[in-house]
ZAMARGU-4260 file (C-alpha; in steps of 0.2 Angstrom, whole numbers, plus 5000, padded with zeros to 4 digits):
<rodrens>
0) 5427/5511/5336 | 5415/5524/5330 | 5420/5542/5327 | 5415/5552/5342 | 5412/5571/5341
5) 5423/5577/5355 | 5418/5593/5363 | 5430/5605/5373 | 5419/5603/5389 | 5414/5587/5398
10) 5403/5583/5413 | 5410/5574/5428 | 5397/5566/5440 | 5403/5561/5457 | 5391/5550/5467
15) 5396/5548/5486 | 5390/5532/5493 | 5392/5526/5511 | 5405/5513/5506 | 5411/5519/5488
20) 5413/5534/5477 | 5408/5533/5459 | 5415/5544/5445 | 5406/5546/5428 | 5413/5556/5414
25) 5400/5561/5401 | 5398/5573/5386 | 5386/5587/5389 | 5372/5578/5381 | 5374/5563/5393
30) 5383/5550/5383 | 5395/5541/5395 | 5414/5542/5390 | 5422/5534/5405 | 5418/5528/5422
35) 5427/5522/5437 | 5425/5519/5456 | 5437/5519/5470 | 5432/5500/5473 | 5437/5496/5455
40) 5456/5499/5460 | 5456/5483/5471 | 5454/5493/5487 | 5443/5485/5499 | 5434/5490/5515
45) 5436/5507/5524 | 5452/5510/5514 | 5440/5515/5499 | 5436/5531/5508 | 5454/5537/5511
50) 5462/5551/5502 | 5475/5540/5494 | 5462/5529/5486 | 5452/5544/5480 | 5468/5551/5471
55) 5471/5535/5462 | 5454/5536/5454 | 5456/5554/5450 | 5472/5551/5441 | 5463/5539/5430
60) 5450/5552/5426 | 5463/5566/5423 | 5472/5554/5411 | 5456/5551/5401 | 5452/5570/5401
65) 5469/5573/5394 | 5467/5560/5380 | 5451/5568/5375 | 5459/5585/5374 | 5446/5592/5385
70) 5448/5610/5391 | 5433/5613/5403 | 5424/5602/5416 | 5407/5604/5424 | 5406/5595/5440
75) 5390/5588/5448 | 5391/5581/5466 | 5378/5568/5473 | 5377/5562/5491 | 5385/5565/5508
80) 5403/5561/5512 | 5416/5569/5523 | 5429/5569/5509 | 5418/5580/5498 | 5428/5596/5501
85) 5445/5587/5498 | 5439/5580/5481 | 5433/5597/5475 | 5450/5604/5480 | 5460/5591/5471
90) 5449/5593/5456 | 5453/5612/5456 | 5471/5607/5456 | 5470/5597/5440 | 5475/5602/5422
95) 5458/5607/5416 | 5448/5622/5420 | 5432/5620/5430 | 5417/5629/5423 | 5404/5625/5437
100) 5402/5615/5452 | 5385/5610/5458 | 5379/5600/5472 | 5363/5590/5467 | 5361/5580/5483
105) 5342/5578/5487 | 5337/5580/5505 | 5321/5571/5511 | 5307/5582/5517 | 5302/5570/5532
110) 5301/5554/5521 | 5299/5537/5527 | 5297/5532/5546 | 5314/5527/5553 | 5316/5510/5561
115) 5314/5507/5579 | 5330/5508/5588 | 5336/5492/5597 | 5337/5492/5616 | 5347/5479/5625
</rodrens>
């Protein structure tokens, strides 16, 4: 394994998708250190979006952050999900200090035409 220059702060990117949640832990320059998803922990279907499943993935992230001796986290959130507030609360309760939380969800300005709704 190559010798990595560990910094005291890391960047955690959280991508909310309709069926899964992806977590990517990177250095500030963008090199990926660790990634995980809720579906990676053998949880299938709608159970992936429950709070218990999300906490399993967050425990793995905090374990890796502790291994890297990281003191500060910068968090970027992408996408829409009903659990966004609960994830930010559980990240605040972690052992590392959070320097910044930014929501980088891109909203379409009108965008493509929607499909015609099906009438029965």
